[in-house]
NUDOKE-27452 format. One line per field, with one value per residue: x, y, z of N, C-alpha, C in turn; residue in three letters; residue number from 1. Coordinates in steps of 0.05 Angstrom, whole numbers, m for minus. Layout:
N
neast [X, ...];
nnorth [Y, ...];
nup [Z, ...];
caeast [X, ...];
canorth [Y, ...];
caup [Z, ...];
ceast [X, ...];
cnorth [Y, ...];
cup [Z, ...];
aa [ALA, ...];
i [NUM, ...];
END
This chain:
363
neast [m1042, m996, m957, m959, m936, m885, m860, m840, m801, m763, m747, m724, m680, m651, m636, m603, m559, m506, m498, m446, m441, m460, m424, m377, m391, m393, m339, m314, m335, m312, m259, m258, m268, m223, m182, m195, m191, m136, m112, m133, m113, m58, m53, m69, m30, 16, 8, 8, 61, 88, 70, 78, 117, 156, 172, 177, 172, 145, 103, 56, m4, m41, m10, 4, m46, m60, m21, m38, m89, m75, m45, m84, m121, m91, m79, m131, m150, m116, m132, m184, m186, m142, m130, m181, m209, m257, m324, m351, m408, m466, m505, m481, m480, m452, m479, m502, m455, m432, m472, m476, m429, m386, m399, m395, m342, m317, m331, m306, m251, m244, m255, m213, m168, m174, m175, m125, m94, m105, m72, m24, m30, m57, m60, m58, m93, m130, m154, m181, m219, m249, m271, m313, m357, m380, m429, m465, m461, m475, m528, m553, m545, m572, m625, m631, m629, m674, m670, m668, m714, m735, m724, m736, m712, m668, m640, m629, m592, m552, m537, m516, m470, m442, m434, m399, m354, m342, m325, m280, m249, m243, m209, m162, m93, m59, m89, m110, m139, m144, m131, m173, m216, m204, m209, m263, m287, m272, m301, m353, m355, m346, m390, m432, m418, m428, m484, m500, m484, m523, m568, m556, m534, m547, m603, m615, m606, m553, m497, m432, m372, m311, m266, m288, m310, m265, m245, m281, m286, m235, m204, m235, m227, m172, m169, m198, m165, m121, m126, m123, m73, m37, m40, m28, 11, 48, 82, 112, 138, 171, 207, 236, 288, 318, 288, 276, 240, 217, 213, 203, 179, 133, 112, 99, 64, 23, 5, m16, m58, m89, m102, m132, m177, m200, m212, m249, m295, m302, m313, m361, m393, m394, m410, m439, m454, m463, m434, m383, m384, m386, m338, m304, m305, m276, m227, m214, m205, m160, m124, m120, m97, m48, m28, m19, 17, 60, 71, 73, 36, 0, m50, m103, m139, m189, m196, m204, m250, m288, m288, m304, m358, m377, m366, m402, m449, m445, m443, m494, m524, m509, m529, m584, m593, m581, m622, m667, m658, m662, m715, m740, m723, m749, m803, m806, m796, m841, m881, m869, m877, m932, m950, m935, m969, m1018, m1014, m1012, m1063, m1095, m1077, m1094, m1148, m1157, m1143, m1182, m1228, m1218, m1221, m1274, m1301, m1285, m1308, m1362, m1366, m1355, m1398];
nnorth [m731, m700, m738, m772, m741, m731, m781, m799, m760, m771, m823, m810, m778, m816, m851, m822, m812, m851, m903, m919, m975, m993, m969, m995, m1047, m1041, m1027, m1074, m1110, m1091, m1101, m1158, m1168, m1145, m1177, m1227, m1217, m1204, m1253, m1290, m1269, m1276, m1333, m1350, m1326, m1348, m1404, m1405, m1389, m1434, m1477, m1462, m1475, m1440, m1414, m1432, m1484, m1535, m1575, m1604, m1610, m1642, m1663, m1615, m1596, m1638, m1633, m1585, m1599, m1639, m1610, m1573, m1608, m1630, m1585, m1568, m1613, m1612, m1563, m1575, m1626, m1628, m1576, m1558, m1513, m1502, m1529, m1589, m1599, m1629, m1652, m1677, m1736, m1802, m1823, m1777, m1751, m1783, m1780, m1725, m1691, m1720, m1723, m1667, m1658, m1690, m1663, m1614, m1628, m1643, m1595, m1562, m1590, m1588, m1533, m1516, m1544, m1517, m1472, m1486, m1484, m1437, m1364, m1322, m1278, m1293, m1337, m1314, m1286, m1328, m1347, m1314, m1339, m1366, m1348, m1361, m1417, m1432, m1413, m1442, m1496, m1493, m1485, m1534, m1570, m1553, m1514, m1461, m1418, m1417, m1360, m1317, m1267, m1270, m1312, m1288, m1251, m1286, m1307, m1262, m1254, m1301, m1292, m1248, m1272, m1308, m1274, m1253, m1300, m1309, m1268, m1282, m1285, m1328, m1377, m1439, m1500, m1546, m1526, m1489, m1524, m1551, m1509, m1494, m1542, m1541, m1496, m1516, m1560, m1533, m1499, m1537, m1558, m1514, m1509, m1558, m1553, m1518, m1551, m1600, m1588, m1535, m1534, m1573, m1549, m1547, m1514, m1496, m1473, m1437, m1471, m1521, m1534, m1542, m1584, m1626, m1627, m1624, m1673, m1709, m1689, m1699, m1755, m1768, m1745, m1777, m1822, m1807, m1784, m1826, m1858, m1824, m1780, m1797, m1840, m1809, m1772, m1808, m1823, m1777, m1769, m1728, m1691, m1651, m1639, m1576, m1545, m1493, m1466, m1499, m1502, m1448, m1437, m1475, m1457, m1407, m1425, m1451, m1408, m1379, m1412, m1408, m1354, m1351, m1379, m1346, m1296, m1306, m1323, m1279, m1237, m1243, m1289, m1260, m1213, m1234, m1248, m1198, m1176, m1211, m1195, m1147, m1168, m1199, m1160, m1135, m1178, m1186, m1137, m1142, m1188, m1170, m1127, m1142, m1200, m1200, m1221, m1229, m1185, m1171, m1120, m1140, m1181, m1150, m1121, m1162, m1185, m1140, m1135, m1183, m1170, m1127, m1156, m1192, m1155, m1132, m1177, m1187, m1140, m1148, m1192, m1170, m1131, m1164, m1191, m1149, m1134, m1181, m1181, m1134, m1148, m1190, m1160, m1127, m1165, m1182, m1134, m1130, m1175, m1159, m1114, m1139, m1172, m1132, m1109, m1153, m1157, m1107, m1115, m1157, m1133, m1095, m1127, m1149, m1103, m1090, m1134, m1127, m1079, m1093, m1132, m1100, m1066];
nup [1214, 1214, 1229, 1186, 1146, 1165, 1165, 1112, 1105, 1145, 1129, 1080, 1094, 1122, 1082, 1050, 1081, 1097, 1144, 1193, 1196, 1146, 1112, 1128, 1113, 1057, 1046, 1063, 1025, 978, 991, 994, 940, 916, 937, 916, 860, 857, 875, 838, 790, 801, 805, 754, 720, 742, 735, 679, 671, 692, 659, 606, 549, 532, 577, 641, 626, 639, 620, 643, 658, 687, 729, 755, 772, 805, 845, 867, 888, 924, 961, 978, 1001, 1044, 1076, 1089, 1117, 1161, 1185, 1199, 1226, 1261, 1283, 1292, 1270, 1245, 1248, 1224, 1181, 1209, 1179, 1135, 1111, 1096, 1051, 1028, 1016, 976, 936, 925, 936, 911, 854, 843, 856, 817, 770, 780, 781, 727, 702, 722, 703, 646, 638, 656, 620, 573, 575, 554, 500, 485, 489, 547, 544, 504, 526, 569, 540, 518, 565, 573, 556, 598, 627, 586, 583, 636, 639, 597, 613, 661, 644, 617, 660, 685, 723, 712, 679, 611, 572, 518, 512, 546, 522, 473, 491, 507, 457, 434, 466, 452, 398, 399, 423, 384, 342, 367, 369, 315, 302, 328, 333, 343, 337, 362, 350, 383, 433, 440, 442, 490, 528, 521, 537, 591, 608, 601, 637, 685, 688, 692, 741, 775, 770, 790, 843, 863, 856, 883, 934, 955, 951, 988, 1035, 1054, 1072, 1059, 1088, 1069, 1084, 1098, 1049, 1016, 1046, 1036, 979, 953, 963, 932, 881, 877, 878, 831, 793, 796, 764, 706, 711, 725, 679, 636, 646, 685, 663, 626, 659, 688, 649, 642, 675, 692, 717, 774, 833, 845, 902, 919, 875, 863, 914, 929, 887, 896, 946, 931, 899, 938, 971, 934, 926, 977, 976, 935, 956, 1000, 978, 950, 992, 1028, 997, 939, 885, 840, 848, 843, 789, 764, 784, 759, 705, 707, 724, 679, 638, 661, 658, 603, 588, 616, 593, 541, 548, 582, 579, 525, 489, 428, 413, 374, 337, 320, 357, 404, 389, 383, 435, 462, 446, 469, 522, 533, 528, 571, 612, 608, 620, 673, 695, 686, 719, 769, 772, 773, 821, 858, 850, 869, 923, 939, 932, 970, 1016, 1015, 1022, 1074, 1102, 1093, 1120, 1172, 1179, 1176, 1221, 1259, 1254, 1270, 1323, 1344, 1338, 1373, 1422, 1423, 1428, 1478, 1511, 1502, 1524, 1577, 1591, 1585, 1626, 1670, 1667];
caeast [m1032, m968, m941, m958, m919, m858, m848, m823, m778, m744, m735, m707, m655, m636, m625, m582, m536, m499, m489, m419, m442, m463, m398, m359, m398, m384, m310, m307, m341, m291, m235, m261, m266, m195, m166, m201, m179, m107, m104, m140, m93, m32, m53, m70, m4, 35, 3, 18, 90, 98, 62, 86, 143, 175, 179, 188, 173, 136, 76, 42, m27, m53, 8, 2, m72, m58, m6, m55, m110, m62, m38, m109, m133, m75, m83, m158, m152, m103, m148, m209, m182, m121, m132, m209, m215, m286, m339, m363, m438, m476, m523, m466, m478, m437, m496, m504, m429, m429, m491, m475, m402, m370, m403, m385, m313, m309, m333, m286, m226, m243, m253, m186, m150, m176, m168, m96, m83, m108, m51, m2, m35, m69, m50, m75, m114, m151, m168, m200, m241, m266, m285, m337, m379, m389, m457, m480, m461, m490, m557, m562, m547, m593, m650, m631, m635, m698, m663, m676, m735, m726, m734, m725, m695, m642, m627, m618, m568, m531, m528, m499, m444, m429, m426, m376, m332, m335, m310, m254, m235, m236, m186, m140, m69, m47, m112, m104, m164, m144, m131, m200, m234, m198, m221, m292, m294, m269, m324, m377, m354, m349, m418, m447, m412, m442, m512, m504, m482, m549, m587, m549, m526, m562, m631, m618, m600, m526, m480, m405, m354, m288, m249, m302, m314, m241, m242, m297, m284, m207, m196, m249, m212, m146, m174, m206, m142, m100, m129, m110, m44, m22, m40, m19, 34, 68, 103, 130, 155, 190, 228, 252, 301, 332, 270, 277, 217, 225, 195, 196, 160, 108, 101, 86, 42, 1, m5, m33, m83, m105, m113, m153, m201, m213, m222, m274, m317, m306, m326, m389, m407, m397, m424, m457, m442, m466, m411, m360, m386, m379, m309, m291, m302, m254, m203, m208, m193, m133, m107, m116, m77, m23, m18, m9, 39, 82, 78, 76, 18, m11, m79, m111, m164, m213, m198, m216, m277, m306, m290, m320, m386, m383, m365, m427, m469, m442, m450, m523, m535, m506, m549, m611, m594, m582, m648, m686, m653, m673, m745, m747, m720, m770, m828, m805, m799, m868, m897, m863, m892, m960, m955, m934, m993, m1040, m1011, m1020, m1092, m1106, m1071, m1112, m1175, m1158, m1143, m1209, m1246, m1213, m1232, m1304, m1310, m1280, m1330, m1387, m1366, m1357, m1425];
canorth [m720, m692, m762, m783, m724, m733, m807, m800, m742, m786, m845, m799, m770, m840, m864, m805, m813, m879, m908, m931, m1004, m997, m961, m1017, m1070, m1035, m1029, m1103, m1122, m1083, m1115, m1186, m1168, m1139, m1201, m1248, m1209, m1207, m1282, m1303, m1259, m1289, m1361, m1353, m1319, m1368, m1429, m1400, m1390, m1462, m1496, m1453, m1487, m1419, m1402, m1453, m1509, m1560, m1578, m1627, m1597, m1660, m1663, m1589, m1595, m1658, m1621, m1565, m1612, m1653, m1589, m1562, m1629, m1633, m1561, m1568, m1634, m1602, m1542, m1586, m1649, m1624, m1550, m1554, m1485, m1501, m1553, m1601, m1599, m1654, m1664, m1690, m1765, m1816, m1826, m1751, m1745, m1798, m1771, m1697, m1680, m1734, m1713, m1640, m1660, m1700, m1641, m1594, m1639, m1642, m1566, m1552, m1604, m1578, m1504, m1514, m1554, m1497, m1452, m1495, m1479, m1411, m1342, m1315, m1260, m1306, m1355, m1297, m1280, m1352, m1350, m1298, m1357, m1379, m1343, m1376, m1445, m1435, m1410, m1465, m1520, m1488, m1490, m1562, m1583, m1540, m1496, m1434, m1418, m1406, m1333, m1310, m1244, m1279, m1328, m1269, m1240, m1307, m1309, m1238, m1260, m1321, m1279, m1232, m1290, m1320, m1254, m1252, m1324, m1305, m1249, m1291, m1289, m1355, m1395, m1468, m1514, m1564, m1509, m1478, m1546, m1555, m1487, m1496, m1564, m1531, m1479, m1533, m1575, m1514, m1490, m1559, m1560, m1492, m1515, m1581, m1543, m1508, m1573, m1622, m1579, m1512, m1542, m1590, m1533, m1551, m1491, m1502, m1450, m1442, m1493, m1547, m1539, m1555, m1610, m1646, m1628, m1627, m1701, m1721, m1680, m1713, m1783, m1769, m1738, m1798, m1842, m1798, m1779, m1851, m1869, m1804, m1764, m1811, m1853, m1789, m1762, m1828, m1823, m1753, m1773, m1704, m1673, m1649, m1624, m1550, m1541, m1465, m1459, m1513, m1496, m1422, m1439, m1489, m1439, m1387, m1439, m1455, m1382, m1371, m1428, m1396, m1328, m1355, m1384, m1323, m1275, m1313, m1325, m1253, m1219, m1259, m1299, m1239, m1196, m1248, m1246, m1171, m1173, m1227, m1179, m1129, m1184, m1207, m1137, m1132, m1199, m1180, m1115, m1153, m1207, m1155, m1108, m1155, m1225, m1195, m1236, m1213, m1178, m1157, m1103, m1158, m1193, m1131, m1115, m1185, m1187, m1117, m1143, m1203, m1156, m1113, m1176, m1202, m1133, m1130, m1201, m1182, m1119, m1160, m1209, m1152, m1120, m1185, m1196, m1126, m1137, m1203, m1171, m1114, m1163, m1204, m1140, m1118, m1186, m1181, m1111, m1136, m1193, m1143, m1098, m1158, m1180, m1108, m1107, m1174, m1150, m1086, m1126, m1173, m1115, m1083, m1147, m1151, m1079, m1092, m1154, m1116, m1058, m1107, m1144, m1079, m1055];
caup [1189, 1217, 1229, 1159, 1130, 1175, 1160, 1088, 1108, 1161, 1113, 1059, 1106, 1130, 1058, 1038, 1099, 1102, 1171, 1193, 1191, 1118, 1100, 1134, 1096, 1029, 1045, 1065, 1000, 959, 999, 985, 911, 909, 945, 896, 835, 859, 876, 812, 771, 807, 799, 724, 708, 753, 721, 652, 672, 696, 638, 580, 541, 528, 602, 659, 609, 653, 608, 655, 672, 707, 752, 769, 785, 826, 867, 879, 903, 947, 980, 990, 1018, 1068, 1093, 1099, 1137, 1186, 1198, 1209, 1244, 1281, 1296, 1297, 1264, 1239, 1253, 1200, 1182, 1218, 1158, 1114, 1115, 1074, 1027, 1016, 1005, 951, 916, 920, 935, 892, 827, 841, 856, 791, 750, 786, 772, 698, 695, 728, 685, 619, 637, 658, 595, 552, 576, 538, 471, 480, 504, 571, 536, 489, 545, 583, 522, 516, 590, 573, 550, 623, 631, 566, 591, 661, 633, 580, 630, 681, 630, 612, 685, 694, 745, 702, 659, 585, 564, 492, 515, 557, 501, 454, 504, 506, 430, 429, 478, 436, 373, 405, 428, 357, 328, 380, 361, 287, 301, 344, 316, 348, 342, 363, 353, 407, 457, 443, 451, 518, 544, 519, 554, 618, 613, 603, 662, 708, 688, 702, 770, 789, 770, 808, 871, 870, 857, 902, 960, 965, 954, 1011, 1059, 1063, 1066, 1067, 1089, 1051, 1093, 1095, 1020, 1007, 1060, 1023, 950, 944, 962, 909, 857, 878, 870, 803, 776, 797, 741, 682, 716, 724, 652, 616, 652, 701, 647, 614, 681, 694, 629, 646, 701, 700, 731, 803, 843, 855, 925, 921, 854, 866, 940, 928, 868, 910, 967, 918, 891, 963, 979, 915, 933, 1000, 968, 919, 974, 1018, 962, 945, 1018, 1041, 979, 923, 860, 820, 852, 832, 760, 757, 789, 739, 681, 713, 724, 651, 624, 672, 648, 575, 587, 625, 572, 518, 554, 596, 567, 497, 472, 406, 416, 349, 338, 317, 384, 423, 381, 390, 464, 471, 443, 490, 548, 537, 532, 598, 630, 607, 634, 702, 702, 687, 743, 792, 772, 781, 849, 873, 849, 886, 950, 944, 935, 995, 1036, 1015, 1034, 1103, 1113, 1092, 1143, 1197, 1181, 1182, 1249, 1275, 1254, 1287, 1351, 1351, 1340, 1398, 1444, 1424, 1439, 1507, 1524, 1501, 1544, 1603, 1595, 1589, 1652, 1690, 1666];
ceast [m1003, m949, m937, m939, m890, m844, m831, m798, m756, m731, m717, m680, m638, m623, m602, m556, m530, m489, m461, m419, m444, m437, m377, m365, m390, m354, m300, m312, m320, m264, m235, m257, m236, m177, m170, m188, m148, m98, m110, m120, m66, m32, m53, m42, 18, 32, 13, 48, 101, 93, 73, 114, 164, 184, 191, 190, 168, 108, 61, 18, m40, m36, 6, m24, m72, m43, m23, m76, m99, m55, m63, m121, m118, m79, m111, m162, m139, m120, m173, m204, m163, m126, m161, m218, m245, m298, m351, m394, m448, m494, m508, m462, m462, m453, m498, m477, m425, m448, m488, m446, m385, m374, m392, m354, m302, m309, m312, m258, m223, m240, m225, m165, m150, m168, m138, m82, m84, m85, m26, m5, m45, m56, m69, m98, m137, m167, m189, m224, m260, m282, m310, m362, m391, m419, m475, m483, m478, m520, m567, m565, m568, m621, m653, m639, m661, m694, m670, m698, m726, m740, m720, m706, m668, m627, m615, m592, m545, m520, m509, m471, m428, m419, m401, m351, m323, m319, m281, m237, m226, m211, m162, m116, m57, m69, m102, m130, m165, m145, m159, m219, m229, m212, m251, m302, m292, m293, m350, m378, m358, m377, m436, m443, m428, m472, m518, m501, m508, m569, m581, m544, m545, m591, m636, m611, m572, m509, m452, m388, m329, m271, m263, m307, m289, m237, m257, m291, m255, m199, m210, m234, m185, m149, m181, m183, m121, m102, m116, m80, m27, m19, m27, 8, 56, 89, 122, 149, 177, 213, 246, 266, 316, 314, 274, 255, 227, 205, 186, 174, 133, 95, 86, 62, 18, m11, m24, m60, m101, m118, m135, m179, m215, m225, m248, m298, m323, m321, m355, m405, m413, m411, m445, m442, m443, m442, m386, m360, m377, m349, m293, m286, m279, m228, m195, m195, m165, m114, m101, m94, m49, m11, m6, 16, 63, 90, 82, 60, 6, m41, m86, m135, m189, m218, m214, m244, m296, m309, m306, m349, m394, m384, m391, m450, m469, m450, m481, m536, m532, m525, m577, m614, m596, m610, m669, m683, m665, m703, m755, m745, m742, m797, m829, m809, m828, m887, m894, m878, m922, m967, m954, m959, m1017, m1039, m1019, m1050, m1105, m1101, m1090, m1141, m1178, m1159, m1170, m1230, m1243, m1225, m1262, m1314, m1308, m1302, m1356, m1389, m1369, m1385, m1444];
cnorth [m713, m716, m774, m768, m728, m759, m808, m783, m757, m807, m834, m791, m794, m853, m848, m806, m842, m882, m920, m961, m1010, m990, m984, m1041, m1066, m1038, m1058, m1117, m1116, m1097, m1144, m1187, m1164, m1163, m1223, m1242, m1213, m1237, m1296, m1295, m1273, m1318, m1366, m1348, m1340, m1395, m1427, m1401, m1418, m1479, m1488, m1464, m1466, m1406, m1422, m1480, m1534, m1565, m1603, m1616, m1616, m1661, m1638, m1588, m1615, m1648, m1601, m1578, m1628, m1633, m1579, m1582, m1631, m1609, m1561, m1589, m1625, m1582, m1553, m1607, m1644, m1598, m1542, m1524, m1482, m1528, m1563, m1602, m1627, m1668, m1678, m1719, m1778, m1818, m1799, m1743, m1758, m1787, m1742, m1686, m1693, m1725, m1684, m1641, m1671, m1679, m1620, m1603, m1637, m1613, m1556, m1565, m1592, m1548, m1500, m1524, m1533, m1476, m1461, m1486, m1451, m1389, m1336, m1297, m1274, m1325, m1338, m1290, m1303, m1356, m1333, m1315, m1371, m1373, m1359, m1405, m1449, m1433, m1434, m1490, m1517, m1493, m1520, m1578, m1571, m1524, m1467, m1438, m1406, m1380, m1325, m1286, m1252, m1295, m1310, m1256, m1260, m1310, m1285, m1243, m1280, m1310, m1262, m1249, m1302, m1300, m1252, m1276, m1321, m1287, m1258, m1297, m1317, m1375, m1424, m1483, m1531, m1548, m1497, m1499, m1552, m1534, m1488, m1520, m1557, m1514, m1496, m1548, m1557, m1504, m1512, m1562, m1538, m1497, m1538, m1573, m1533, m1531, m1592, m1612, m1556, m1519, m1559, m1575, m1537, m1527, m1498, m1476, m1457, m1466, m1520, m1554, m1553, m1582, m1632, m1650, m1635, m1656, m1716, m1714, m1696, m1741, m1786, m1763, m1759, m1816, m1831, m1792, m1804, m1861, m1850, m1792, m1778, m1825, m1833, m1777, m1782, m1829, m1799, m1754, m1748, m1685, m1674, m1630, m1598, m1542, m1512, m1458, m1472, m1508, m1469, m1423, m1453, m1472, m1418, m1400, m1444, m1429, m1373, m1387, m1416, m1369, m1330, m1359, m1361, m1301, m1281, m1313, m1298, m1233, m1235, m1269, m1278, m1219, m1208, m1246, m1219, m1166, m1189, m1213, m1160, m1144, m1192, m1184, m1132, m1153, m1195, m1158, m1125, m1172, m1193, m1139, m1122, m1181, m1223, m1213, m1218, m1209, m1161, m1139, m1119, m1172, m1174, m1123, m1137, m1187, m1164, m1123, m1163, m1190, m1141, m1133, m1187, m1180, m1130, m1154, m1197, m1160, m1130, m1178, m1192, m1140, m1140, m1191, m1174, m1127, m1159, m1195, m1151, m1128, m1178, m1184, m1130, m1139, m1186, m1157, m1116, m1155, m1178, m1126, m1116, m1166, m1157, m1105, m1128, m1168, m1128, m1096, m1142, m1155, m1101, m1102, m1150, m1127, m1080, m1111, m1142, m1095, m1071, m1120, m1123, m1067, m1074];
cup [1191, 1216, 1202, 1141, 1139, 1168, 1135, 1091, 1124, 1144, 1091, 1070, 1114, 1106, 1047, 1055, 1106, 1131, 1170, 1187, 1161, 1103, 1104, 1117, 1067, 1027, 1046, 1038, 979, 966, 990, 954, 903, 915, 924, 869, 835, 859, 850, 791, 776, 799, 768, 712, 717, 739, 692, 651, 675, 671, 610, 573, 536, 554, 621, 645, 626, 644, 618, 671, 693, 732, 768, 784, 808, 850, 882, 898, 927, 968, 994, 1009, 1045, 1087, 1105, 1121, 1163, 1200, 1211, 1231, 1266, 1297, 1303, 1293, 1258, 1245, 1227, 1203, 1190, 1198, 1136, 1121, 1092, 1048, 1013, 1003, 978, 929, 908, 916, 914, 863, 823, 841, 829, 770, 755, 777, 742, 689, 699, 708, 657, 617, 639, 633, 572, 552, 560, 509, 465, 497, 527, 562, 521, 506, 561, 566, 519, 542, 592, 566, 575, 628, 611, 574, 616, 655, 617, 596, 651, 669, 625, 637, 699, 720, 738, 681, 633, 579, 538, 494, 526, 537, 480, 465, 503, 477, 423, 441, 461, 409, 377, 409, 401, 341, 340, 372, 332, 284, 316, 326, 319, 355, 341, 369, 378, 433, 462, 453, 481, 536, 543, 537, 584, 626, 617, 629, 686, 710, 700, 732, 785, 791, 790, 838, 880, 874, 880, 930, 971, 969, 978, 1037, 1070, 1054, 1077, 1067, 1072, 1058, 1090, 1066, 1009, 1021, 1046, 993, 940, 943, 938, 883, 855, 868, 841, 784, 776, 773, 716, 686, 713, 695, 631, 623, 668, 684, 634, 635, 689, 674, 632, 674, 710, 716, 761, 813, 856, 877, 926, 901, 859, 893, 940, 909, 881, 932, 954, 909, 915, 971, 960, 920, 957, 993, 952, 937, 992, 1003, 958, 970, 1030, 1023, 963, 898, 839, 823, 840, 802, 751, 761, 768, 713, 684, 712, 695, 635, 634, 661, 618, 572, 595, 604, 548, 524, 566, 583, 537, 479, 451, 411, 392, 354, 336, 344, 402, 415, 388, 420, 475, 468, 465, 517, 553, 541, 560, 618, 631, 622, 664, 712, 705, 712, 768, 795, 782, 811, 866, 873, 867, 915, 958, 948, 961, 1018, 1038, 1028, 1065, 1116, 1114, 1115, 1169, 1201, 1188, 1211, 1268, 1277, 1272, 1317, 1361, 1356, 1366, 1422, 1446, 1435, 1469, 1522, 1524, 1522, 1572, 1610, 1600, 1617, 1675, 1691, 1679];
aa [MET, GLY, ALA, ALA, ILE, ASP, ALA, PRO, THR, THR, SER, ALA, SER, SER, THR, THR, THR, LEU, SER, PRO, SER, ILE, ILE, LYS, LYS, ILE, LEU, LEU, SER, TYR, THR, TYR, VAL, ALA, ILE, TRP, ILE, PHE, LEU, SER, PHE, THR, VAL, ILE, VAL, TYR, ASN, LYS, TYR, ILE, LEU, ASP, GLN, LYS, LEU, TYR, ASN, TRP, PRO, TYR, PRO, ILE, SER, LEU, THR, LEU, ILE, HIS, MET, GLY, PHE, CYS, SER, SER, ILE, ALA, ALA, LEU, LEU, VAL, ARG, VAL, PHE, HIS, VAL, VAL, ASP, LEU, PRO, THR, SER, MET, SER, PRO, ARG, LEU, TYR, LEU, SER, SER, VAL, VAL, PRO, ILE, GLY, ALA, LEU, TYR, SER, LEU, SER, LEU, TRP, LEU, SER, ASN, SER, ALA, TYR, ILE, TYR, LEU, SER, VAL, SER, PHE, ILE, GLN, MET, LEU, LYS, ALA, LEU, MET, PRO, VAL, ALA, VAL, TYR, SER, ILE, GLY, VAL, LEU, PHE, ARG, LYS, ASP, SER, PHE, LYS, SER, SER, THR, MET, GLY, ASN, MET, LEU, ALA, ILE, SER, PHE, GLY, VAL, ALA, ILE, ALA, ALA, TYR, GLY, GLU, ALA, LYS, PHE, ASP, THR, TRP, GLY, VAL, LEU, LEU, GLN, LEU, GLY, ALA, VAL, ALA, PHE, GLU, ALA, THR, ARG, LEU, VAL, LEU, ILE, GLN, ILE, LEU, LEU, THR, SER, LYS, GLY, ILE, SER, LEU, ASN, PRO, ILE, THR, SER, LEU, TYR, TYR, VAL, ALA, PRO, CYS, CYS, PHE, VAL, PHE, LEU, LEU, ILE, PRO, TRP, ILE, THR, VAL, GLU, LEU, PRO, ILE, LEU, LYS, GLU, LYS, SER, THR, PHE, HIS, PHE, ASP, TYR, PHE, ILE, PHE, GLY, THR, ASN, SER, PHE, CYS, ALA, PHE, ALA, LEU, ASN, LEU, ALA, VAL, PHE, LEU, LEU, VAL, GLY, LYS, THR, SER, ALA, LEU, THR, MET, ASN, VAL, ALA, GLY, VAL, VAL, LYS, ASP, TRP, LEU, LEU, ILE, ALA, PHE, SER, TRP, SER, VAL, ILE, LYS, ASP, THR, VAL, THR, PRO, VAL, ASN, LEU, PHE, GLY, TYR, GLY, LEU, ALA, PHE, PHE, GLY, VAL, ALA, TYR, TYR, ASN, HIS, SER, LYS, LEU, LYS, ALA, LEU, ARG, GLU, LYS, GLU, ALA, ALA, GLU, ARG, LYS, ASP, GLU, GLU, GLY, ASP, ASP, GLU, GLU, SER, GLY, ARG, LEU, LEU, ASP, GLN, ARG, GLU, GLY, ASP, VAL, ILE, THR, ARG, ARG, ASN, GLU, SER, GLU, GLY];
i [1, 2, 3, 4, 5, 6, 7, 8, 9, 10, 11, 12, 13, 14, 15, 16, 17, 18, 19, 20, 21, 22, 23, 24, 25, 26, 27, 28, 29, 30, 31, 32, 33, 34, 35, 36, 37, 38, 39, 40, 41, 42, 43, 44, 45, 46, 47, 48, 49, 50, 51, 52, 53, 54, 55, 56, 57, 58, 59, 60, 61, 62, 63, 64, 65, 66, 67, 68, 69, 70, 71, 72, 73, 74, 75, 76, 77, 78, 79, 80, 81, 82, 83, 84, 85, 86, 87, 88, 89, 90, 91, 92, 93, 94, 95, 96, 97, 98, 99, 100, 101, 102, 103, 104, 105, 106, 107, 108, 109, 110, 111, 112, 113, 114, 115, 116, 117, 118, 119, 120, 121, 122, 123, 124, 125, 126, 127, 128, 129, 130, 131, 132, 133, 134, 135, 136, 137, 138, 139, 140, 141, 142, 143, 144, 145, 146, 147, 148, 149, 150, 151, 152, 153, 154, 155, 156, 157, 158, 159, 160, 161, 162, 163, 164, 165, 166, 167, 168, 169, 170, 171, 172, 173, 174, 175, 176, 177, 178, 179, 180, 181, 182, 183, 184, 185, 186, 187, 188, 189, 190, 191, 192, 193, 194, 195, 196, 197, 198, 199, 200, 201, 202, 203, 204, 205, 206, 207, 208, 209, 210, 211, 212, 213, 214, 215, 216, 217, 218, 219, 220, 221, 222, 223, 224, 225, 226, 227, 228, 229, 230, 231, 232, 233, 234, 235, 236, 237, 238, 239, 240, 241, 242, 243, 244, 245, 246, 247, 248, 249, 250, 251, 252, 253, 254, 255, 256, 257, 258, 259, 260, 261, 262, 263, 264, 265, 266, 267, 268, 269, 270, 271, 272, 273, 274, 275, 276, 277, 278, 279, 280, 281, 282, 283, 284, 285, 286, 287, 288, 289, 290, 291, 292, 293, 294, 295, 296, 297, 298, 299, 300, 301, 302, 303, 304, 305, 306, 307, 308, 309, 310, 311, 312, 313, 314, 315, 316, 317, 318, 319, 320, 321, 322, 323, 324, 325, 326, 327, 328, 329, 330, 331, 332, 333, 334, 335, 336, 337, 338, 339, 340, 341, 342, 343, 344, 345, 346, 347, 348, 349, 350, 351, 352, 353, 354, 355, 356, 357, 358, 359, 360, 361, 362, 363];
END
């Protein structure tokens, strides 16, 4: 009886006092989040600066994305092939590469192309408001591909987010239909890419670290972007003979893009995709504040009201995902404890049988 009473007391004291390892893990998680927010913030503002006709005035989103992917491909190849920083997964065969990585690379290139193009037509703040539709797109495509099950409560949550974004769009002072279509297309392609990663790679037991992910995906993006670049932007760049490649601007911008790609994979790998979603909400509010106060973008009360509704919808969705994840972990832990108890009973039974046989033989 005494042991039964002491056990809960011990567990309670252990839960109230955090061990140094847990504190270190929490601090590292916050560090990964802070690094990702900083780099994402930097790349978004930097891309806006380069592409905006009122700022650096270089409105060539395909070329900019192509430069990013070429830089990321080169650095990743050096780290893998020359410096041997990481080992490539042995399970990545040419057939698997063509069937899994190539489609993901194609979707990623389209997402980057369209999202960078939207910065020419829309403000930074409004683009962040439109990005609140990402959970809606991921859930809808997940249901379409039968990766997620349809739930009326979740769909109601998605409709609430969509309604909030619609109000924000209605209140946008500089609404541009083409820019909105570009950003919505980027959201759709990115959501499809995220679902396909789960279907094509995760389900097959393939896990890629930040460097190998860029090593495989970035060259695909580069190749897919070459086709529209040759047909759309290269002829225009040839006509502008006065253009000179600014190595400092494009070099530092590409390095930030490379660091952001590493930070994305690092954040998801060391924490979770849910942590990234929550951090993304914080980043969006920071960008909206920066866009209004520094870049002087117009942010109307209707904008903020609509995005506020969408924000609460996204926050509730993240809360529901976290609750479901905790319930799943608790159920798995309970099953493991049940298996351990069953194993203990079997072991006790075997030991009892051995003792009985020994007593019978001695008798």
